[in-house]
N, C-alpha and C positions, 0 to 999 in steps of 0.2 A: 055405264055403257060407253063404249068407244064412240067418239064423234065421227062424223063422216070425213072422208078424205078431203083436205083442202088442197089447193094447187101445190105442186112440188113435194108431195108426200108428207104433209103435215097433218096432224089431227086438227080438224077444222075448229072444233069447240075449244080445244086447248089454246090454239093460236089466237082465237077471237078474244081470249081473256087478257091478252097482253095490253091492248089499248086502254081498257078500263082501269087496269092496275096502275099504269103510268099516269092516267088522268087523275087518279086519286092523289098521287104525290104532287102534281101541279096544282090541284084544287086546294091543297094545304098551304099554298103560297110559297113553297120552297123553290120553285122554278117558274119562270114565265111561260115556258112551253117546251115542247119536244117534237122533233121530227125523226121517225125511225123508218128504215127500209130494210126489208128482209128479202133476199134473192136466193133462189136455190134451183139447181138443175135447169138453168137456162131461162127462168122466169121470175118475175117479181111476185112473191107470195103474199106480201103484206106491206102496206105503208100506213103509218100512223101520223097524223098531224094534230097535235094537242096544244091547247093554250094559245098564247099570243106572242107574236114577234115584236109587238109594240103595245104595251099595256095601256099607256096614256091615250093613244090614238084608237085603241080598240081593234087593232089589226090582227087577225088570226095567223097562226102558223099555217103555212101552205106547203105543198110538195115542192114548189120552186123557191121557197124562202132561202135567202143567202145567209151564210154563217162565216164568221171568222174561225177557221179551222185550226189555227195555232199550229202545234207540232205535227198534226196530220200532214203538214207541208213537207216534213223531213223525208218520207219515202219518195215523194215526187222529185225533190232535188236529188235524192240518191239515184233514182233511175236515170236522170240526165247525166250524172257523173259516170254511171255504168255504161251508158252509150259511148262516152268518150273513151272509156277503157276498152270497149269492144273495137273501137276504131284505132286503137294504138296511140291515142293522144296523151294518155297517162297510164300509170300502173299503180297497183295497190301499194307496192313498196317504194314508190317514188317519194323522196323528201319534198315537202310542199315548198321549200325555199327555191326550188327550180323555177317556180313562177311567182313566189311570194318571198322576196329577199328580206322583207320586214321581220320574218321569224327566224333569222339567223341568230346564233349565240343566245338562245333563250336561257333565262334563269328560272330556277324552281324553288319554291318555298321549302324551307326545312320542315315547317309545320304548316299544313294547309290552312289552319286557323290562326297562325302566328304572325309576327311582325313582317311587314313587307320588305324590310331591309335585311332579313335573315334568310339568305338564299344560297343555293349551290348551282353550279353549271348543269344544264341539261345533259344527261348521259348520251343522248342521241337526238337527232332531228325528228320533228313531227313528220309522220308519213301520211299519205292519202288514206290508208287503211285506218290510221288513228282517228282521222276526222269522221269516217263512216261509223266507227264503233264507240265514239266518245271516250277514247283512251288517249287523247292528245295532251291531257294535262290542262287544257283550257277549262273555263268554268262559265257558269251563269252567276250573277249576284244572288239570285233567289235560291240557288242550290248550295250556296257556300256559307261559311260562317267566318266571323272575325273580320280583320281589316280588308282582306281581299274582296269580300262581299261588297263592302262600301266603296272600294276603289273601282270596281266594275260599274257600279251605279253612277259614280261621279264622272268617270272617264268616258263611259259609253252611252249612258242614258238608257232609254227604254229598249228592251230586247226585241220589240216588234215594230214600233214606229220611230224612225230616227231621222234627224235632219242632216246627219253627216253623209258625205259621199262615201261610197264603198272604200276608196283608197284611204281617205282620212280615218274611217272607222277601223280598217285593218291596221293602220299605223298605231292608232290609239290602243287597240287590243294587244298588239305585239310589245308594247312598252310595259305591260303588266306581267308580273312573274306567273309562271305556271303553278297550279296547285299541286300537281303530282308529276312525276317523271313520265315522259311519253311512253305509252304502252303499259304502264303500271296497273291502272284500274279504270273501270267505267266511272266517269264523273260527268253527269249531264251538263251540257255546255253549249257554247256558241259554235261548236265544231261544224255543225251542218250549215250554219251561216257562212263560215269560212269556206266550206266545200262548195257552196253555191257561188261565192265570189271567185273561187278558183275556176269553176266551170265558165263563168263569165269572162275571166281573163283569157283563158285558152281560146274561147270562141270569139273574143273581141267584140262582144255585144252584151247589153244588160241581161241579167238572168231571166227576167220576165219574157224577153224576146226569145231566148233560147227555149224556155219551157213551152211557150206558145207554139213555136215552129216544130219542136221535136215531140211534144206530148199532147198539148191541149187541142191543137187543130187536127192532128191525125185521129184522135179519139173522139172528136166532136164535143169537147168540154168547153162549150161556149160561155159558160157562166163562171169560169175559174180564172183568177188572176190576182195580182198584188194590188191593183187599183180598181176602184168601182166607179164606173161612169155615172154621172148625175141621174140619168133616167132609171138607174137600177137602185137608187138609194132607198126607195120605199119598200123594196123587197128584203132589205137587210135586217136581220133580227137584232134588236137592241141587246146590248150587253148589260146584264144586271148583277148586282152584288146582293147576296143573301146574308142577313145578319143571323148569328146564332141564337139571338133572343126572339126570333120569329117576327120581328118588325117588318113592315112592307119592303119589298124589293126596291133597291135603289138603282136608277139608270146611271151607269158609269161608262156609256158607250164611247169608243174611240172616235174623235172628230174625223170627218171626211177631209181628204186632201183634194183641193180643186183640180190639181194636175198630178200625173204620176210622179212619185218620188224617186230619187236616185237610189236610195237605200231600199233594197228588196230582200227581205229576210227569208232566205232559203230554209231557215230553221223553223219559221212560224208565221210568215206573213200572208199566206194565201187566204182568199175568200172563195167559197164554193157552195155547191148544193148537194143534196143527197144523190140525185141522179147523175150529176157530173162525177162525183167521187166514186159512184158505183162503176162507172166506165173504167176508171183507173184501177179500182180493186179487181174488176173482172180481167183486166189485162194481166195483173199480177197473178191471179188465180189460174189464168190460162197460160201461165209460164211464158209471158211476153207477148201473147197474141189475143186479140178479141175482135170478133166480127170481121175476120179477114185482114185485120191490120196488125202487123207485127212491129213492135218497137225494139225489142231486144231478143237475144237467143234464149231458148229454154234454160240452158245451162247457167245463164246470167242470173235468172230468177232463183234457181236452185242455190247458187252461190250466196245470194243476198239473204236467203231464208235459212241458212245453216248457222248454227250457233258458233260464235267465235270467242266468247268469254270463257276463261279458265274456271275450274271448280273454285279456286280461291277468289277470283273476281266475283263470282256469283254469291259468295257469302256476305258481301257488302250490302247494306240497305240501300234502297233507292227511294228518295223522298220520305224517309222515315219508315218505310215498309220493307218486309222481306220479299221484295218484288221478284227476285231471281230464284227463289225457292222452287218455283215451278216453271220458270221461263229462262230463255237465253236471248242473246242479241246478236244479230248478224250485221249486214251492211245496210243499215237504215231502218230495219224492222226488228221487232221482238217476235219470238215464236214460243209456243207451248211445248215444253219438253216432257212434262209429267201432268197428264190431264187430271188425275186424281188429286194431286197436291194443289192443282190450280183451282179446285172448286171453292177454296176459301175466299177467292177474290172475283170469280167470274165463271165462265163456262167455255168449253171448246175442246176439240179433239187434239191429240198430239199432232204437232205440225201446223196447227192453225197459227196465222201470223197477222200482224198489224202494228199500229202505234197510235196512241191517243194524243189529245191536245189539251192544253192548260185550261181552256174554257169548258171542259167537260165533253168535248167531241171525241168520238171513238169509232173505230172500224176494225173488222176482223174478217179475213178470208180463211176458210176452212176447207182444205183440199179433200180430207177424208169424207166430209159430208157434202161436198160440192155446194158450199153455202157462203154467202157474204152477208154480214150485218153492218149497217151504217146507223149511227146514233148521233144526233146533233142537238146540242143545247147551247146556251150562252150564259154560263154561270161564272162570273169573275172570281178569280183567286188571286191572292197577293203575289206579286212578281217583283217586289222590292228586295233590298239586301236582307239576307238571313231569313227569307220567307219560309224556308224549309222547316223552321221551328213551328210556324203556324200550321203547316201541313200535317205535322206530327200530332197536333191537337185534334179536337173534335171539329170535323167539317160540317157545314150546314147540311141538313137532311136531304137536300135535293140530289146529292151525289149517289144516294142509294138507288135512284131510278135506273142507273146503268146495270148493276148486277141483277135487278129485277127483270129488266129487258132481256139480258143474256140468259139467265136461268130459265125463265118462262118460255123463251123461244126454243131453247134446246130441249126443254121438257115436252114441247109440242111436236117434236120429231116422232113420227110414227115408227 
């Protein structure tokens, strides 16, 4: 028998099963906890708060729990850059050396996993579009193999928390060879960090200040930023590492900084909540506008959400998976191109867009269903050199909670 209608056109009984299913995974010890938020047709249809944000202290997950959202930061930084494009302060085809002379005369590895001294000149300069689409030739240590992976780790340190100033970090990055020729292929990288520092240079102020003034304050995202004030520390979910052997979760939380740091990672440094990120996602779904506040033109969002990868570029694996089999990538977000092929890894209609984070955080805005899903966990994954090899192996079981959430929520649509 069909269940009664839940808010926003869901089958009430089917939607009610999502929380217990996720709780079962948390109860197995694979995750410390989960916060999910489902929004559709103008209202929040469901919020699940499951498990603990701090196991040792016995503190539960709550709706306002703060999470390190990692690469869910990238669409936010991308919106800030698109604002500057709208204002004529930069163009997609601009070479980044116009503002970042450090990246003049770059060298490119003959073999992306080969010796660092075997290079050729870059065929052209890195463009702003290359940064948006991760086709700059830049890398992450954790997505690379061979000497370049270890060089990134040695020269740059952590991709999220860094003691270097932006200028010193950019200089250090520019001294490393590119893994691929600019424009050649999608290679997940520090590109959005560079894009964030590009925005900061053009605006003449730290990236965090730019995001606060242009995005967070207008949208009322009062719990989002690169630095967490001491009075909010108790709300931050601990970061846990799950062992494949099923042993207890290990607290591997990133230490708090007493004061804001100069390095603000536009590719992965933000802390936020489910409701704060919902405001950002609703702005994206609303084609630049939410609750009477417009950040960018509708055409700007359309441009961001259109695939820019070639058919050949979509044949390459991403983190060891055929990620692009069903998806494309635009200016800071991925989008579903084939909903049927996408069923192997999740759920969503054609045109649904978003971008996940390394600690298991994920969001998706679905224009066809007028729906937004936000899913927040804190499950540590390896981010050291050559970590992509570990990602290709068996991940701890906690990560299966995301496709469970996706598929059950979509199945509950009446």
